[in-house]
VEXGUZA-908777 format. One record per residue (C-alpha): x negated, y, z. Coordinates in steps of 0.1 Angstrom, whole numbers, padded with zeros to 4 digits, always signed. Example, Ala and Ser with C-alpha at 12.3 -4.5 7.8 and 13.67 -1.06 7.14 Angstrom:
<nodes>
-0123-0045+0078;-0137-0011+0071;
</nodes>
This chain:
<nodes>
+0000+0000+0000;-0014+0034-0010;-0010+0061+0016;-0021+0098+0014;-0027+0117+0046;-0029+0155+0046;-0047+0174+0073;-0071+0145+0079;-0096+0168+0097;-0070+0180+0122;-0062+0164+0155;-0033+0143+0143;-0051+0135+0110;-0081+0122+0128;-0059+0100+0151;-0041+0087+0120;-0073+0076+0104;-0087+0061+0136;-0056+0041+0142;-0048+0031+0106;-0037-0005+0103;-0054-0029+0080;-0022-0036+0062;+0014-0025+0063;+0038-0054+0060;+0020-0078+0038;+0002-0052+0017;-0034-0041+0024;-0037-0004+0032;-0054+0019+0007;-0059+0052+0025;-0065+0085+0008;-0074+0113+0031;-0072+0150+0023;-0083+0181+0042;-0087+0218+0034;-0124+0217+0030;-0129+0181+0021;-0159+0161+0033;-0160+0132+0057;-0146+0109+0030;-0116+0132+0023;-0104+0150-0008;-0103+0188-0006;-0067+0201-0007;-0054+0236+0001;-0018+0231+0013;-0010+0267+0003;-0015+0257-0033;+0017+0241-0044;+0004+0231-0078;-0026+0213-0062;-0001+0194-0040;+0019+0183-0070;-0012+0173-0089;-0024+0151-0059;+0008+0131-0060;+0008+0128-0098;-0028+0116-0098;-0026+0090-0070;+0011+0080-0071;+0012+0070-0034;+0037+0047-0018;+0038+0071+0011;+0025+0105+0019;+0021+0115+0055;+0021+0153+0057;+0002+0158+0089;-0014+0191+0078;+0003+0224+0088;-0002+0260+0096;+0000+0258+0134;-0013+0292+0146;+0021+0301+0162;+0012+0337+0172;-0009+0345+0141;+0020+0334+0119;+0039+0365+0129;+0013+0386+0110;+0008+0360+0082;+0043+0349+0073;+0035+0343+0036;+0007+0319+0044;+0027+0301+0070;+0056+0297+0045;+0033+0285+0017;+0017+0258+0039;+0047+0247+0060;+0074+0251+0034;+0058+0253+0000;+0036+0221+0004;+0065+0198+0016;+0086+0211-0012;+0059+0204-0038;+0052+0169-0023;+0088+0160-0023;+0094+0172-0059;+0064+0152-0071;+0073+0121-0052;+0108+0123-0065;+0094+0124-0101;+0065+0099-0096;+0078+0075-0069;+0069+0072-0033;+0081+0083+0001;+0074+0113+0024;+0068+0114+0061;+0070+0151+0071;+0057+0159+0105;+0077+0187+0121;+0081+0205+0154;+0103+0213+0184;+0100+0250+0174;+0128+0245+0149;+0151+0249+0179;+0158+0280+0200;+0154+0263+0234;+0186+0278+0249;+0207+0247+0255;+0189+0233+0285;+0192+0196+0275;+0172+0174+0252;+0177+0182+0215;+0192+0154+0193;+0178+0150+0158;+0212+0158+0143;+0215+0192+0159;+0213+0224+0137;+0180+0242+0136;+0177+0277+0149;+0140+0288+0151;+0129+0318+0170;+0098+0329+0151;+0079+0327+0118;+0062+0294+0126;+0094+0276+0135;+0112+0291+0106;+0085+0280+0082;+0086+0244+0095;+0125+0244+0093;+0122+0256+0057;+0098+0228+0050;+0123+0202+0063;+0151+0217+0043;+0130+0219+0011;+0119+0183+0013;+0155+0172+0020;+0167+0191-0011;+0140+0177-0034;+0137+0140-0023;+0163+0113-0022;+0174+0107+0014;+0163+0071+0015;+0127+0082+0006;+0123+0109+0033;+0115+0107+0070;+0112+0139+0091;+0095+0133+0125;+0097+0162+0149;+0073+0163+0179;+0062+0187+0207;+0032+0201+0225;+0007+0180+0206;-0028+0176+0220;-0057+0152+0219;-0095+0148+0224;-0104+0168+0193;-0093+0200+0176;-0077+0231+0191;-0051+0224+0218;-0039+0232+0253;-0059+0204+0270;-0092+0214+0256;-0086+0251+0262;-0076+0244+0298;-0107+0223+0304;-0129+0251+0290;-0112+0278+0310;-0113+0257+0342;-0151+0254+0338;-0154+0292+0333;-0129+0306+0359;-0120+0301+0395;-0083+0306+0390;-0058+0306+0361;-0022+0317+0357;-0001+0293+0335;+0035+0297+0323;+0059+0277+0344;+0093+0286+0328;+0088+0269+0295;+0098+0232+0296;+0090+0205+0271;+0069+0174+0268;+0032+0170+0260;+0025+0145+0232;-0008+0128+0228;-0021+0123+0192;-0027+0086+0197;+0009+0078+0205;+0021+0102+0177;-0002+0085+0152;+0012+0051+0162;+0047+0064+0157;+0038+0076+0122;+0024+0043+0112;+0055+0026+0126;+0077+0048+0104;+0059+0033+0074;+0059-0003+0088;+0097-0002+0093;+0105+0021+0063;+0124+0045+0086;+0143+0073+0070;+0162+0104+0082;+0154+0129+0109;+0138+0116+0141;+0122+0129+0173;+0090+0117+0190;+0072+0128+0221;+0058+0111+0251;+0082+0105+0280;+0091+0128+0308;+0092+0165+0311;+0068+0192+0321;+0062+0229+0321;+0029+0243+0309;+0020+0248+0345;+0027+0212+0353;+0006+0201+0324;-0023+0224+0336;-0021+0210+0371;-0023+0175+0358;-0053+0184+0336;-0071+0198+0366;-0064+0168+0388;-0073+0142+0362;-0102+0162+0348;-0119+0165+0382;-0113+0128+0390;-0130+0119+0356;-0160+0141+0362;-0150+0166+0335;-0147+0195+0359;-0172+0203+0386;-0144+0217+0408;-0107+0223+0403;-0096+0258+0394;-0068+0273+0413;-0037+0274+0391;-0009+0298+0397;+0026+0296+0381;+0035+0327+0361;+0066+0336+0339;+0068+0340+0302;+0072+0378+0308;+0039+0378+0327;+0021+0364+0295;+0036+0382+0265;+0027+0367+0231;+0035+0379+0195;+0057+0348+0189;+0087+0339+0211;+0086+0304+0224;+0116+0282+0231;+0121+0280+0269;+0133+0244+0267;+0123+0221+0239;+0127+0186+0252;+0135+0162+0223;+0158+0132+0226;+0137+0103+0214;+0156+0072+0224;+0170+0064+0190;+0135+0068+0174;+0119+0045+0199;+0144+0018+0191;+0140+0023+0153;+0102+0022+0156;+0102-0006+0182;+0077+0014+0203;+0081+0017+0241;+0079+0051+0258;+0047+0062+0276;+0050+0089+0303;+0030+0120+0293;+0009+0118+0324;-0003+0083+0316;-0010+0094+0280;-0030+0124+0293;-0050+0100+0315;-0059+0080+0284;-0071+0111+0266;-0091+0122+0297;-0108+0088+0297;-0118+0092+0260;-0133+0126+0268;-0152+0112+0297;-0166+0082+0277;-0189+0078+0248;-0165+0058+0226;-0162+0085+0200;-0143+0117+0195;-0108+0102+0192;-0114+0069+0210;-0121+0048+0180;
</nodes>
């Protein structure tokens, strides 16, 4: 089975490559990786170039394309809406159009930011989208464009939340750095969601292909947390693993205390029960997943635990 992965140099892309199965079903896996700059056995691909996205599908004719690449700079997107739209909406549209013409299926990775966060209970996958900012709007537009261009039985949209891992740019690595540099930190305590480790998310993506899942689905680790809760757990587990010389003092603050260019949903838990059943994957609590990532960072097994 031929599978293209976009964003192969990103945190999810690296996990997808690390955890790629030898075969899917009875078919050996032929993996084609792409990244913006190329290198590391990947093909260069600028997701802002719709024609290049179409040409990639036309040339390789994959059975599946996992679109793990994205414009994820949430605050910067407010000042770069055209670029965010080109990457997060234009690329999925181009992939879907080319796959519809040339054969193949699309797994489009999306985000909890397509919701406004005002309902106070976990979002189901069939609820209407209502993003608050440019980033969320661009990802919602990507979902809609893919759904318009590609037959429903050949499209899976997998929304996730608060993604982090042992590589890349994410909350975990930022917190570990700041905790080494400072004696105390203020972390937002009135935004609730669920951290999602890249390893579990990558396994979910491969399970989508294994089970030929279609439609809109939600995936995160289990449980709920605020950013403050997440930071406290990072401090505790990081110190225990020897990653921090001493724990920083962490103080809860409000969203109003830490203004950002982009508005965040105050509650973005995703209802994942149906997806776990469809993928035949058990839930893992976010704190246990965090412990696994901390162990990778404290070991010498490689940057993503391969």
